[in-house]
C-alpha positions as CSV (number, residue, x, y, z in Angstrom):
1,M,-4.0,18.0,23.8
2,T,-1.8,14.4,22.6
3,S,-1.9,11.2,24.8
4,F,2.2,11.3,23.0
5,V,5.4,11.1,25.0
6,K,6.6,12.3,22.2
7,P,4.0,13.3,19.2
8,R,4.9,12.7,15.7
9,V,4.3,15.9,13.7
10,V,4.6,16.0,9.6
11,A,8.6,16.5,8.4
12,K,7.3,16.8,5.2
13,M,4.5,17.2,2.8
14,V,4.1,16.3,-0.8
15,L,1.2,16.6,-3.4
16,G,0.8,13.6,-5.7
17,R,-0.1,14.4,-9.1
18,E,-1.5,12.8,-11.5
19,Q,0.6,10.6,-14.4
20,Y,-0.1,7.9,-16.3
21,E,0.7,4.0,-15.6
22,G,0.6,0.6,-17.0
23,N,-2.2,0.5,-20.0
24,G,-4.1,4.3,-19.5
25,A,-4.0,3.6,-15.6
26,I,-4.3,7.1,-13.9
27,V,-1.9,6.9,-11.0
28,R,-1.1,9.7,-8.3
29,S,2.2,8.8,-6.7
30,E,4.6,10.6,-4.4
31,L,6.2,8.4,-1.9
32,K,9.4,6.2,-3.6
33,F,10.9,5.1,-0.3
34,L,10.7,5.3,3.0
35,D,12.2,1.8,4.9
36,S,10.8,-0.3,4.6
37,F,8.1,1.1,2.0
38,M,9.0,1.4,-1.8
39,L,5.6,3.6,-2.9
40,L,2.5,3.7,-1.7
41,D,0.0,4.6,-5.2
42,E,-3.6,5.4,-5.5
43,L,-5.0,4.1,-8.3
44,S,-7.8,4.7,-10.4
45,A,-8.4,3.1,-13.8
46,S,-11.6,2.4,-16.5
47,A,-12.5,-0.5,-19.1
48,H,-9.9,-1.7,-21.1
49,A,-7.1,1.1,-19.0
50,G,-5.4,-1.5,-15.8
51,F,-1.5,-3.0,-15.6
52,P,-1.4,-6.0,-18.6
53,D,1.1,-8.5,-17.9
54,H,3.9,-7.7,-15.8
55,S,6.7,-8.6,-12.8
56,H,7.9,-8.4,-9.4
57,R,10.4,-9.9,-7.5
58,C,11.0,-9.6,-3.6
59,F,8.3,-7.7,-1.9
60,E,5.1,-7.6,-1.5
61,T,1.9,-6.0,-3.1
62,V,-0.8,-4.9,-0.9
63,T,-4.1,-3.5,-3.1
64,Y,-6.5,-2.2,-1.2
65,M,-10.2,-1.3,-2.7
66,L,-11.8,1.6,-2.4
67,E,-14.2,1.7,-5.7
68,G,-15.0,-0.7,-8.0
69,A,-13.1,-3.8,-8.5
70,F,-10.0,-5.1,-10.1
71,T,-9.1,-8.6,-12.0
72,H,-6.0,-9.9,-10.6
73,E,-4.5,-13.0,-12.5
74,D,-0.9,-14.7,-12.5
75,F,1.1,-17.1,-14.0
76,V,0.7,-19.6,-11.9
77,G,-3.4,-20.0,-12.1
78,H,-4.8,-17.8,-9.1
79,K,-7.0,-15.5,-10.5
80,G,-9.9,-13.3,-8.4
81,T,-11.9,-10.1,-8.5
82,I,-10.4,-7.4,-5.6
83,K,-14.4,-5.6,-5.0
84,V,-14.6,-2.4,-2.7
85,G,-13.5,-2.7,0.9
86,D,-11.6,-5.8,-0.1
87,L,-8.1,-6.0,0.7
88,Q,-5.0,-8.3,-1.7
89,W,-2.0,-8.9,0.2
90,M,0.4,-10.7,-2.7
91,T,4.1,-11.9,-1.4
92,A,6.2,-11.5,-4.6
93,G,8.9,-13.7,-3.3
94,Q,11.3,-15.0,-5.5
95,G,9.1,-13.9,-9.0
96,I,5.4,-13.5,-10.5
97,V,4.0,-12.5,-13.8
98,H,0.3,-11.2,-13.3
99,S,-2.0,-8.7,-14.6
100,E,-4.0,-6.2,-13.2
101,M,-7.3,-5.3,-14.8
102,P,-10.9,-2.9,-14.1
103,A,-13.8,-5.8,-13.8
104,G,-16.4,-3.6,-15.0
105,A,-17.3,-0.9,-16.2
106,G,-17.2,3.3,-14.8
107,V,-14.0,4.6,-12.3
108,Q,-12.2,1.6,-10.2
109,H,-9.9,2.8,-7.5
110,G,-7.5,1.9,-4.8
111,L,-4.7,1.9,-3.2
112,Q,-1.8,0.1,-3.8
113,L,1.3,-0.1,-0.9
114,W,4.6,-2.5,-2.1
115,V,6.7,-3.1,1.0
116,N,10.1,-4.7,0.8
117,L,10.9,-7.5,2.4
118,S,14.3,-8.3,4.6
119,S,17.1,-10.6,2.7
120,K,16.0,-13.9,4.8
121,D,12.8,-13.1,3.0
122,K,13.3,-12.0,-0.3
123,M,13.0,-15.3,-2.3
124,I,10.0,-17.1,-0.9
125,D,7.6,-18.6,-2.5
126,L,5.1,-16.7,-4.1
127,R,2.2,-16.4,-1.6
128,Y,-1.3,-14.1,-0.9
129,Q,-3.9,-13.8,1.6
130,E,-6.9,-12.6,0.8
131,H,-9.7,-11.1,2.8
132,Q,-13.0,-9.8,1.7
133,E,-14.3,-6.5,3.1
134,N,-16.4,-7.7,5.7
135,D,-13.0,-10.1,7.5
136,I,-11.2,-6.9,8.0
137,P,-11.8,-5.2,11.8
138,K,-13.7,-2.3,11.7
139,V,-14.4,0.2,14.7
140,E,-15.8,3.5,15.5
141,K,-15.9,5.8,18.5
142,D,-16.5,9.3,19.3
143,G,-16.6,10.2,15.6
144,V,-14.1,8.5,14.2
145,K,-13.8,5.3,12.3
146,A,-10.6,3.0,11.8
147,T,-10.6,-0.1,9.3
148,V,-7.9,-1.6,11.0
149,I,-6.2,-3.2,7.8
150,T,-2.9,-4.6,9.9
151,G,-1.8,-3.8,13.1
152,E,-3.8,-1.9,16.1
153,A,-6.7,0.9,16.5
154,L,-9.2,2.1,18.7
155,G,-8.5,-1.7,20.6
156,I,-8.8,-3.6,17.5
157,E,-6.3,-5.9,15.7
158,S,-6.3,-7.3,12.7
159,P,-5.4,-10.6,12.2
160,V,-3.4,-9.7,8.4
161,Y,0.0,-11.4,8.8
162,T,2.4,-9.3,8.1
163,R,6.2,-10.5,7.6
164,T,8.1,-7.3,7.6
165,P,5.9,-5.3,10.8
166,T,3.3,-3.3,9.6
167,M,0.4,-1.0,10.3
168,Y,-2.1,0.0,7.5
169,L,-5.1,1.7,8.7
170,D,-8.1,3.4,7.2
171,F,-9.8,6.5,8.6
172,K,-13.3,8.6,8.6
173,M,-13.3,11.2,10.9
174,E,-16.8,13.6,11.4
175,A,-16.4,17.3,11.6
176,Q,-14.4,18.3,14.8
177,A,-13.4,14.4,16.2
178,V,-10.4,14.2,17.5
179,L,-7.7,10.8,17.2
180,H,-4.8,10.0,19.3
181,Q,-3.5,6.9,16.8
182,P,-0.3,5.5,18.7
183,I,2.5,4.0,16.0
184,P,5.8,2.4,17.8
185,E,8.7,4.1,18.3
186,G,11.8,3.5,16.1
187,W,8.8,2.8,12.9
188,N,9.0,4.9,10.1
189,A,5.0,6.3,9.6
190,F,3.5,8.7,6.8
191,G,-0.4,9.7,6.2
192,Y,-2.0,9.9,3.0
193,V,-5.7,12.1,2.5
194,L,-7.8,10.9,0.8
195,E,-10.9,13.1,1.1
196,G,-11.7,16.3,3.2
197,E,-8.8,17.9,5.0
198,A,-6.9,17.7,8.1
199,S,-4.3,19.3,10.6
200,F,-2.0,16.2,12.0
201,G,0.4,16.7,14.5
202,T,-0.7,19.8,16.7
203,P,-4.5,21.4,17.0
204,N,-3.0,24.9,15.2
205,S,-1.1,22.9,12.1
206,P,-2.3,24.2,8.7
207,P,-5.1,22.0,7.5
208,V,-4.0,19.0,4.7
209,G,-6.0,18.4,1.9
210,A,-6.7,15.2,-0.2
211,H,-3.9,13.8,-2.7
212,H,-1.2,14.7,0.1
213,T,1.5,12.4,1.3
214,L,2.9,13.3,4.7
215,L,6.3,11.9,5.5
216,L,5.9,11.8,10.2
217,S,8.6,12.2,12.6
218,S,9.9,10.2,15.1
219,G,7.9,9.4,17.8
220,N,5.5,7.1,19.6
221,G,2.0,8.3,18.2
222,V,0.0,10.7,15.8
223,S,-2.7,13.3,16.8
224,V,-5.1,14.5,14.3
225,W,-7.6,16.9,14.1
226,N,-10.1,18.5,11.1
227,N,-12.9,20.8,10.9
228,K,-14.6,19.3,8.2
229,P,-15.6,16.1,7.5
230,C,-12.0,13.7,6.3
231,R,-10.5,10.3,5.1
232,F,-7.2,9.3,5.6
233,V,-4.7,6.6,5.9
234,V,-1.7,5.9,8.7
235,I,0.6,4.0,7.5
236,G,3.6,2.6,9.3
237,G,6.6,-0.4,9.4
238,Q,9.5,-1.7,11.1
239,P,12.5,-0.7,9.3
240,L,14.9,-3.2,7.7
241,N,17.9,-1.3,7.8
242,E,19.1,-3.4,5.0
243,P,20.5,-1.7,1.0
244,V,18.0,-1.6,-1.5
245,V,18.7,-1.8,-5.3
246,Q,15.8,-0.9,-7.2
247,H,15.7,-1.9,-11.1
248,G,11.8,-1.5,-12.0
249,P,10.0,-4.2,-10.3
250,F,12.5,-6.0,-9.0
251,V,13.8,-4.7,-5.4
252,M,16.8,-6.3,-4.2
253,N,19.9,-6.0,-1.7
254,T,22.8,-5.8,-3.9
255,R,22.9,-4.5,-7.9
256,Q,24.5,-8.2,-8.7
257,E,21.3,-9.3,-7.6
258,I,19.5,-6.9,-10.1
259,V,21.0,-8.9,-12.6
260,Q,21.0,-11.9,-12.2
261,T,17.1,-11.4,-11.7
262,I,17.2,-9.9,-15.0
263,Q,19.2,-13.2,-16.2
264,D,16.5,-15.4,-14.2
265,Y,13.6,-13.3,-16.0
266,H,14.6,-13.4,-19.5
267,L,15.8,-17.3,-19.1
268,G,12.9,-18.1,-18.0
269,R,14.0,-19.5,-14.6
270,N,14.6,-19.5,-10.2
271,G,10.9,-18.3,-10.0
272,F,10.3,-17.2,-13.6
273,E,10.2,-20.3,-15.4
274,R,6.4,-19.4,-17.4
275,A,7.7,-15.6,-18.0
276,N,8.5,-16.1,-21.5
277,V,5.7,-18.6,-21.8
278,W,2.4,-16.9,-20.0
279,H,-0.4,-14.4,-21.1
280,S,-3.4,-13.3,-18.6
281,Q,-6.6,-13.9,-20.3
282,I,-7.7,-10.7,-18.5
283,S,-5.0,-8.0,-20.5
284,Q,-6.8,-9.1,-23.7
285,T,-10.2,-8.4,-23.4
């Protein structure tokens, strides 16, 4: 049945409903906080929609493209395009203002995960890890294809570094395939179904369809069965076990730190020196 001493099962299931954010972009987002994750968004945007100039502080945004491409530009001059299968792991650290806009015509589709940072890492300098589709390890076995964004799956390990220990796996399963994916015990974990449907935890669990977020119980791994082809991500992380105070795009440990962050942003200091004078080019077109 399963190779796990303590198999994880679905503790809670939520359907992500479409809503508008940014400038006409469509977002499905039902995961709001699961230590150490702040949210997971499924993003869709067409030409002239997207996410014009906005700020972040003290967490990481992880952008993974499923279809099309997004162009990114920030207030220190970093600019690039994230294409299908590419990954951008951005550590906002002490502060960033940036823009994320569709790179072309048609629908641009991807996932963005927000990973919290520990108090000791929150005010580090802005940093990027950017990996093209060919740089991300992939493995196929017994009807299961895994893209190993971070962590390990089917014996393959990702080279992507995570300050907050994180696993992020993209699975495609053929009909009648079975997956047994280890997850470190003590980590929080969840799944998100992108296409098709599958049963998580036990073979007789009700199948879960697209756009559902699955919070997984404690344990040392999750098993997945399916009757039809499906695609989903499994994400897990080591809890920080620290207080969290969030104000929009700012994620701190105390209310006073939030007040300080708002002051820093409006006064252009402590990492936000260019916040009041910079405007992206890509959000003007």
